[in-house]
C-alpha angles and dihedrals in degrees: 000000000000119000115242137145104189126090089227089061094046089055087062102035106020128114113011104352115200126343125303091203103049109010093243113161093225118047106254127236106263094202095184136114098204140022130224113249123214099216142351113282094009094138092224122199092238125027109142125017094229090063096041142338128188094236093049091043092057091051091049093051089049097055091042089059097042092051095041096242140138098244139355131216127204121209138180096256139000088257092053087053092050091045093052092050091048086053088072088078132073143207111306096027119119129204127205115217128191117256091244107053133142112276092236092059089050091048098051091051094043098042107026115020091043088068090062094049098261109141131203140199127195111224134174095243088187087074106063095191088060089049096048090051092052095049100102125162094262090059105100100173144015117212116198138174116202118208084028130222118278109349093048090228111173122225123196100246096190094050093047092049088055091050095045096047091047086059091051090246133129123252116222123188128191101210096178095120096052107028120206087284092070104025134015108199096185090063086052094052104275115148096199132020124203129195132182087216087192084084126054099342089058091033103177101072091241102114147040116226145147134199137191129188125193131202102216139048092238096056087045091057092047096047093043089057092047090049094052096038095051095033104211090144128159113251125241097251095048089045088056095048091048091052091048094048095047090060088075096039090112099053092041097048089049090055095045091052095048088053092043093052095053093044093051091055091047092052093049091056098044114102096220095057115092101186137005126200115200124136093206092072118090089230093057127109109263096009094143096046091050090050088054096051104026137047093237143327098291124225108284120103130181124193145168130221125229118266106272094051123102112225092199090055089048093054091043094053100055113108102177103027113070125225101226146128119260133041143217100067124131087251118074119248137184131199142182102237095195094060100023125034098010097032088113090064111085114255094243091056091044094053093042091059093040105264097137128176089253095058115116122194115208122194101196112217132196101267117122107292093226092060088048095052092046091054091051091046089052095046092046091052093051092047094065106118 
């Protein structure tokens, strides 16, 4: 094992570096469904690829090391990872979710787990008094995104961990927006960290993946059983792609954030922009908390145009920035949360938490910032009603 102290080196050499069977520097793609066993009852390390695969095992070891957890688990999508984690709970349990949460997370709780008797409650976790009041004995977990999707609200993760554990509940954090390069929730008290690795960890909009990291051996045993029993595992080729992509996570995130900081300042100064949500600005809600628990504000921005501007015309006028679902790729993407990523959330709930029909979510890519600003300027100008 190489000796290193810095996160950037761990991205390259962390987890299972190289291949124990061939000496290959990069873990090969073990594209096989089953493995030859030497003898009956030999308890081999690998027997069937749903249970374990060397390529996937290398990815799981890598994310566990990067997040500072006991074990990592790789799934076929971010929602598969979330579903596996939620499968830790049983009928009669309730889960608190933050008021800004990915629409798919709300949907799976509201439309799937509700059928199994698992309840949920939406709470503004940025207000610790509200959370404390909601933490009754039937609450078995608190699931938080910080910064949250799509309004970038910031929750004090360490404070929520303390309240949650005092209640005997698990603390779950979706760290997709920040990645372990910018924020490490387990060090702040999280029990489980979840990623849609499709996003920044993959970084190139060419794969679908989900990851989960746990902080205890007991949780690792339970989640390993669920992963194997339900079978929503990450495939070898996508595991290989994800390992490859994560090696450049640091340099990509640095470039994303430099652009995002400049664009957030530009949007705030623009007369056509009503509101800007970006936790990296000193005037943002939760700026101080975010500075305490994360490296910077990340690369996601949400904003609203002034009345008199047509959001549809804005989207149609963009030439460089793509209107698309997802985020975190090297290319810049915008979306309309109310009709896209959060459409599964009822309108009254969306509006109550601030997800309006004028809200635009911007995943800032690593193109030259001048080109991105020029594209925004053009689209805003054409959106004037």
